[in-house]
Backbone bond lengths (Angstrom), bond angles and torsions (degrees), N, CA, C in turn:
res aa  C-N    CA-C-N  psi(-1)  N-CA   C-N-CA  omega(-1)  CA-C   N-CA-C  phi
1 M - - - 1.465 - - 1.524 110.23 -
2 K 1.329 115.90 -36.29 1.462 120.44 -179.48 1.535 110.67 -62.60
3 K 1.340 116.21 -38.46 1.464 120.38 179.60 1.529 110.95 -65.99
4 L 1.337 116.78 -38.53 1.466 120.65 178.32 1.526 110.07 -62.89
5 L 1.331 116.67 -43.66 1.468 120.59 178.52 1.525 110.75 -62.94
6 T 1.327 117.09 -36.64 1.464 121.12 177.31 1.524 110.33 -63.75
7 L 1.330 117.18 -44.36 1.468 120.97 178.07 1.524 111.06 -60.05
8 V 1.329 116.43 -44.43 1.463 120.86 179.74 1.522 110.13 -64.09
9 A 1.335 117.21 -42.08 1.464 121.51 -179.99 1.528 111.38 -63.23
10 I 1.326 116.79 -34.91 1.468 120.86 179.53 1.528 111.09 -71.26
11 T 1.328 117.22 -40.43 1.465 119.97 -174.30 1.525 114.17 -86.36
12 T 1.336 118.49 -22.13 1.465 121.06 -177.00 1.527 113.61 -58.89
13 P 1.345 120.00 -45.07 1.477 118.20 178.68 1.529 113.09 -58.71
14 G 1.327 117.28 -34.53 1.460 120.92 177.39 1.520 111.74 -64.67
15 I 1.325 116.91 -39.77 1.462 121.35 178.23 1.527 109.50 -66.89
16 A 1.332 116.62 -42.06 1.466 121.06 179.74 1.526 110.31 -62.62
17 M 1.322 117.38 -41.39 1.467 121.65 179.10 1.526 110.37 -64.08
18 A 1.320 116.80 -42.42 1.462 121.37 -178.52 1.522 111.14 -62.82
19 H 1.340 117.13 -27.81 1.453 121.00 -177.01 1.520 113.48 -102.16
20 E 1.336 116.65 7.19 1.458 120.38 -177.20 1.522 112.29 -57.99
21 G 1.326 116.83 -37.39 1.460 121.18 179.59 1.521 113.16 -64.43
22 H 1.314 116.78 -20.20 1.465 121.36 179.97 1.523 111.53 -97.69
23 G 1.345 116.90 13.33 1.457 119.51 -177.52 1.519 111.29 86.32
24 A 1.325 116.49 34.41 1.469 122.99 -179.28 1.525 109.85 50.65
25 F 1.318 118.10 -124.56 1.461 119.73 -178.45 1.522 111.54 -96.71
26 G 1.315 117.08 8.53 1.464 120.59 -179.10 1.519 112.98 -73.69
27 H 1.323 117.57 -33.03 1.469 121.37 -178.22 1.519 108.97 -121.88
28 Y 1.302 116.01 125.63 1.457 120.57 178.69 1.518 110.06 -100.84
29 H 1.326 116.53 84.68 1.457 118.12 167.19 1.516 106.88 -132.79
30 F 1.301 115.52 129.99 1.448 121.31 -169.81 1.522 112.21 -110.87
31 H 1.309 114.29 146.73 1.461 121.90 172.81 1.527 106.69 -110.90
32 A 1.290 116.57 168.05 1.466 120.40 179.42 1.526 110.46 -58.62
33 S 1.333 117.06 -39.59 1.464 120.31 -179.51 1.527 110.90 -64.66
34 D 1.351 117.05 -36.81 1.467 120.52 177.68 1.526 109.84 -62.33
35 F 1.324 115.92 -43.07 1.463 120.02 -179.89 1.528 110.53 -63.23
36 L 1.341 116.45 -41.52 1.464 120.20 179.82 1.524 111.00 -64.72
37 I 1.332 116.57 -40.61 1.471 120.63 178.13 1.529 109.82 -62.05
38 M 1.333 115.82 -46.73 1.466 119.59 -178.96 1.527 110.97 -64.51
39 A 1.338 116.95 -38.77 1.465 120.80 178.52 1.531 110.19 -64.67
40 A 1.334 116.69 -42.06 1.466 120.90 179.45 1.527 110.93 -64.78
41 V 1.334 116.44 -42.28 1.469 120.67 178.76 1.527 109.99 -64.88
42 G 1.332 116.39 -43.06 1.462 120.24 178.40 1.520 111.74 -61.68
43 L 1.318 116.01 -41.70 1.456 120.87 178.89 1.529 110.42 -64.97
44 A 1.335 116.35 -42.97 1.464 120.90 179.14 1.528 110.92 -62.34
45 I 1.332 116.60 -41.78 1.468 120.45 178.38 1.527 109.82 -64.31
46 G 1.329 116.21 -43.43 1.462 120.26 179.62 1.521 112.43 -61.88
47 L 1.326 116.59 -45.67 1.467 120.41 179.43 1.522 110.78 -66.54
48 G 1.334 116.09 -41.75 1.464 120.61 178.29 1.519 111.17 -61.31
49 W 1.325 116.07 -41.35 1.464 121.30 179.60 1.527 110.50 -63.08
50 K 1.344 117.14 -42.35 1.465 120.25 179.04 1.526 110.53 -63.65
51 L 1.338 116.67 -41.61 1.464 120.17 -179.70 1.522 111.39 -67.07
52 L 1.335 117.02 -38.75 1.466 120.35 -179.11 1.530 112.16 -70.28
53 K 1.328 116.86 -28.65 1.468 120.03 -178.73 1.524 112.34 -76.36
54 K 1.338 117.44 -16.01 1.472 120.38 -178.59 1.517 110.51 -70.40
């Protein structure tokens, strides 16, 4: 679980930076590109988690 939290902590600043133009986390309005970025980050976290658990 600690490794998963580390992965999330590493990727969260990147997500915040990507959404800075939208008011960071203050405004929740999404574009298709935002969804793709979040999906890619989620996939990367999932794959990383599987590799770390081995």
